[in-house]
SEPANU-591560 format. One line per field, with one value per atom (N, C-alpha, C): residue number from 1; atom name; x, y, z. Coordinates in Angstrom, 2 decimals. Example, Ala and Ser with C-alpha at 12.3 -4.5 7.8 and 13.67 -1.06 7.14 Angstrom:
resi: c(1; 1; 1; 2; 2; 2)
name: c(N; CA; C; N; CA; C)
c1: c(13.19; 12.30; 13.20; 12.85; 13.67; 12.90)
c2: c(-5.69; -4.50; -3.30; -2.25; -1.06; 0.03)
c3: c(7.80; 7.80; 7.80; 7.08; 7.14; 7.87)
This chain:
resi: c(1; 1; 1; 2; 2; 2; 3; 3; 3; 4; 4; 4; 5; 5; 5; 6; 6; 6; 7; 7; 7; 8; 8; 8; 9; 9; 9; 10; 10; 10; 11; 11; 11; 12; 12; 12; 13; 13; 13; 14; 14; 14; 15; 15; 15; 16; 16; 16; 17; 17; 17; 18; 18; 18; 19; 19; 19; 20; 20; 20; 21; 21; 21; 22; 22; 22; 23; 23; 23; 24; 24; 24; 25; 25; 25; 26; 26; 26; 27; 27; 27; 28; 28; 28; 29; 29; 29; 30; 30; 30; 31; 31; 31; 32; 32; 32; 33; 33; 33; 34; 34; 34; 35; 35; 35; 36; 36; 36; 37; 37; 37; 38; 38; 38; 39; 39; 39; 40; 40; 40; 41; 41; 41; 42; 42; 42; 43; 43; 43; 44; 44; 44; 45; 45; 45; 46; 46; 46; 47; 47; 47; 48; 48; 48; 49; 49; 49; 50; 50; 50; 51; 51; 51; 52; 52; 52; 53; 53; 53; 54; 54; 54; 55; 55; 55; 56; 56; 56; 57; 57; 57; 58; 58; 58; 59; 59; 59; 60; 60; 60; 61; 61; 61; 62; 62; 62; 63; 63; 63; 64; 64; 64; 65; 65; 65; 66; 66; 66; 67; 67; 67; 68; 68; 68; 69; 69; 69; 70; 70; 70; 71; 71; 71; 72; 72; 72; 73; 73; 73; 74; 74; 74; 75; 75; 75)
name: c(N; CA; C; N; CA; C; N; CA; C; N; CA; C; N; CA; C; N; CA; C; N; CA; C; N; CA; C; N; CA; C; N; CA; C; N; CA; C; N; CA; C; N; CA; C; N; CA; C; N; CA; C; N; CA; C; N; CA; C; N; CA; C; N; CA; C; N; CA; C; N; CA; C; N; CA; C; N; CA; C; N; CA; C; N; CA; C; N; CA; C; N; CA; C; N; CA; C; N; CA; C; N; CA; C; N; CA; C; N; CA; C; N; CA; C; N; CA; C; N; CA; C; N; CA; C; N; CA; C; N; CA; C; N; CA; C; N; CA; C; N; CA; C; N; CA; C; N; CA; C; N; CA; C; N; CA; C; N; CA; C; N; CA; C; N; CA; C; N; CA; C; N; CA; C; N; CA; C; N; CA; C; N; CA; C; N; CA; C; N; CA; C; N; CA; C; N; CA; C; N; CA; C; N; CA; C; N; CA; C; N; CA; C; N; CA; C; N; CA; C; N; CA; C; N; CA; C; N; CA; C; N; CA; C; N; CA; C; N; CA; C; N; CA; C; N; CA; C; N; CA; C; N; CA; C; N; CA; C; N; CA; C)
c1: c(0.85; 0.00; 0.90; 0.70; 1.46; 0.54; 1.02; 0.26; 1.18; 0.60; 1.36; 0.41; 1.00; 0.33; 1.15; 0.49; 1.18; 0.59; 1.44; 1.04; 1.20; 0.14; 0.17; 0.13; 1.21; 1.24; 0.30; 0.00; -0.88; -2.34; -2.75; -4.14; -4.26; -3.09; -3.06; -3.91; -3.74; -4.48; -3.55; -3.79; -3.11; -3.93; -3.27; -3.94; -3.42; -4.32; -3.95; -4.27; -3.24; -3.34; -3.08; -3.76; -3.56; -3.68; -2.59; -2.58; -3.32; -2.98; -3.56; -4.92; -5.43; -6.74; -6.59; -7.23; -7.26; -8.29; -7.82; -8.72; -9.40; -8.63; -9.20; -8.28; -8.79; -7.96; -8.51; -7.61; -7.96; -7.28; -8.01; -7.41; -6.34; -5.25; -4.13; -4.57; -5.54; -6.01; -6.58; -6.95; -7.50; -6.42; -5.16; -4.05; -3.12; -2.40; -1.40; -0.31; 0.27; 0.17; -0.95; -1.76; -2.79; -4.06; -4.44; -5.70; -5.66; -6.79; -6.90; -7.19; -7.85; -8.18; -7.91; -7.55; -7.32; -8.63; -8.53; -9.68; -10.02; -11.29; -11.66; -11.22; -10.67; -10.11; -11.13; -12.41; -13.40; -13.73; -13.29; -13.53; -12.23; -11.09; -9.79; -9.19; -9.01; -8.46; -7.06; -6.80; -5.52; -4.32; -4.48; -3.37; -2.95; -3.83; -3.52; -2.84; -2.73; -2.17; -0.65; 0.02; 1.49; 2.16; 1.44; 2.04; 1.63; 2.45; 2.16; 2.29; 1.58; 1.65; 3.07; 3.63; 4.92; 4.76; 4.64; 4.39; 5.33; 4.75; 5.52; 5.98; 5.74; 6.20; 5.40; 6.11; 5.50; 5.94; 4.97; 5.25; 4.75; 5.66; 5.29; 5.84; 5.17; 5.62; 4.94; 5.72; 5.13; 4.47; 4.81; 4.15; 2.67; 2.25; 0.84; -0.05; 0.53; -0.25; -0.40; 0.33; 0.29; -0.74; -1.47; -2.45; -1.85; -2.00; -1.51; -2.65; -3.87; -5.06; -5.51; -5.43; -5.78; -7.26; -8.11; -9.52; -9.70; -8.69; -8.78; -8.07; -7.38; -6.62; -7.56; -7.11; -7.91; -7.22; -7.95; -7.39; -8.03)
c2: c(-1.16; 0.00; 1.24; 2.11; 3.36; 4.53; 5.41; 6.60; 7.83; 8.97; 10.22; 11.41; 12.51; 13.80; 14.75; 15.45; 16.28; 17.69; 18.68; 20.09; 20.47; 20.26; 20.36; 21.81; 22.30; 23.69; 23.97; 22.96; 23.21; 23.36; 22.72; 22.84; 23.73; 24.10; 24.85; 24.15; 22.82; 22.02; 20.99; 20.66; 19.55; 18.30; 17.33; 16.12; 14.92; 14.04; 12.80; 11.65; 10.85; 9.76; 8.40; 7.37; 6.00; 5.11; 4.47; 3.52; 4.04; 5.25; 5.82; 6.47; 6.52; 7.13; 8.37; 9.44; 10.67; 10.50; 10.54; 10.35; 11.64; 12.74; 14.03; 15.13; 16.35; 17.50; 18.73; 19.63; 20.89; 22.03; 23.07; 24.23; 24.83; 25.29; 25.84; 26.98; 27.75; 28.90; 28.48; 27.19; 26.68; 26.22; 26.21; 25.67; 26.78; 26.52; 27.50; 27.61; 28.72; 29.97; 30.89; 30.43; 31.29; 31.38; 30.29; 30.23; 31.09; 31.71; 32.51; 31.63; 30.50; 29.54; 28.13; 27.21; 25.82; 25.14; 24.15; 23.32; 22.49; 22.43; 21.62; 20.17; 19.61; 18.26; 17.21; 17.39; 16.37; 16.33; 17.32; 17.31; 17.37; 17.31; 17.39; 16.00; 15.49; 14.15; 14.08; 13.08; 13.00; 12.93; 12.37; 12.28; 13.62; 14.60; 15.94; 16.81; 16.30; 17.07; 16.92; 17.58; 17.48; 18.84; 19.80; 21.11; 22.16; 23.20; 24.32; 23.90; 24.67; 24.48; 24.79; 23.86; 24.05; 23.56; 24.49; 24.18; 23.10; 22.02; 20.94; 19.85; 20.01; 19.02; 17.73; 16.62; 15.29; 14.62; 14.19; 13.45; 12.04; 11.07; 9.69; 9.18; 8.21; 7.51; 8.12; 8.80; 9.48; 8.51; 7.23; 6.26; 6.09; 6.59; 6.52; 7.30; 8.25; 9.05; 8.37; 7.27; 6.55; 5.44; 5.30; 4.22; 3.04; 1.87; 0.67; -0.01; 0.40; -0.18; 0.75; 0.31; 1.17; 1.57; 0.85; 1.24; 2.53; 2.91; 4.15; 5.29; 5.01; 6.03; 7.07; 8.30; 9.41; 9.92; 9.93; 10.39; 11.67)
c3: c(0.00; 0.00; 0.00; -0.97; -1.07; -0.73; 0.13; 0.51; 0.47; 0.15; 0.21; 0.32; 0.76; 0.80; -0.05; -0.98; -1.96; -1.94; -1.74; -1.86; -3.32; -4.09; -5.55; -6.01; -6.63; -7.06; -8.25; -9.06; -10.21; -9.82; -8.71; -8.25; -7.03; -6.44; -5.18; -4.12; -4.06; -3.08; -2.47; -1.21; -0.55; -0.86; -1.48; -1.92; -1.13; -0.74; -0.07; -1.01; -1.31; -2.28; -1.64; -2.16; -1.75; -2.97; -3.36; -4.48; -5.71; -6.14; -7.36; -7.20; -5.99; -5.75; -4.89; -5.30; -4.52; -3.42; -2.16; -1.02; -0.61; -0.61; -0.22; -0.70; -0.71; -1.01; -0.30; 0.04; 0.71; -0.03; -0.34; -0.99; -0.07; -0.66; 0.12; 1.02; 0.61; 1.40; 2.75; 2.89; 4.15; 5.13; 4.66; 5.45; 5.92; 7.02; 7.45; 6.37; 6.13; 6.87; 6.37; 5.40; 4.80; 5.65; 6.29; 7.03; 8.28; 8.56; 9.78; 10.99; 10.75; 11.81; 11.29; 12.17; 11.71; 11.34; 10.47; 10.12; 11.36; 11.75; 12.93; 12.76; 13.82; 13.78; 13.35; 13.67; 13.34; 11.85; 11.06; 9.62; 8.81; 9.50; 8.83; 8.75; 7.55; 7.34; 7.93; 8.76; 9.49; 8.55; 7.37; 6.42; 5.86; 5.94; 5.43; 6.49; 7.70; 8.81; 8.83; 7.88; 7.77; 7.94; 8.52; 8.77; 7.75; 7.69; 6.79; 5.33; 4.48; 3.04; 2.55; 1.76; 1.10; -0.33; -1.25; -2.65; -3.17; -3.73; -4.32; -3.37; -2.08; -1.10; -1.21; -1.12; -1.07; 0.22; 1.01; 2.24; 2.00; 2.04; 1.81; 0.49; -0.08; -1.28; -2.51; -3.36; -4.52; -5.50; -5.44; -6.33; -5.98; -4.83; -4.43; -5.39; -6.13; -7.08; -8.43; -8.65; -9.92; -9.86; -10.94; -10.99; -11.76; -11.24; -11.94; -12.68; -12.42; -13.05; -14.16; -15.41; -16.55; -16.53; -15.80; -15.73; -14.97; -14.14; -13.38; -14.10; -15.19; -15.90; -16.49; -16.49; -17.02; -18.28; -19.38; -20.64; -21.07)
């Protein structure tokens, strides 16, 4: 099982990936240092809790963003 969290500069969103599937994403404006208040813990996915936004940062295994099943591929 491959998992990662990616601060994607092209979407300006923090993305959480698992084995080629996007689990959740949060717009950068909702994250520190941009946010005025933190996202409430009961609605904030624990995998996205990796600190302040850093454009392009990947935490975990970057292969988690790759799909090995062609039925999930987007063309």
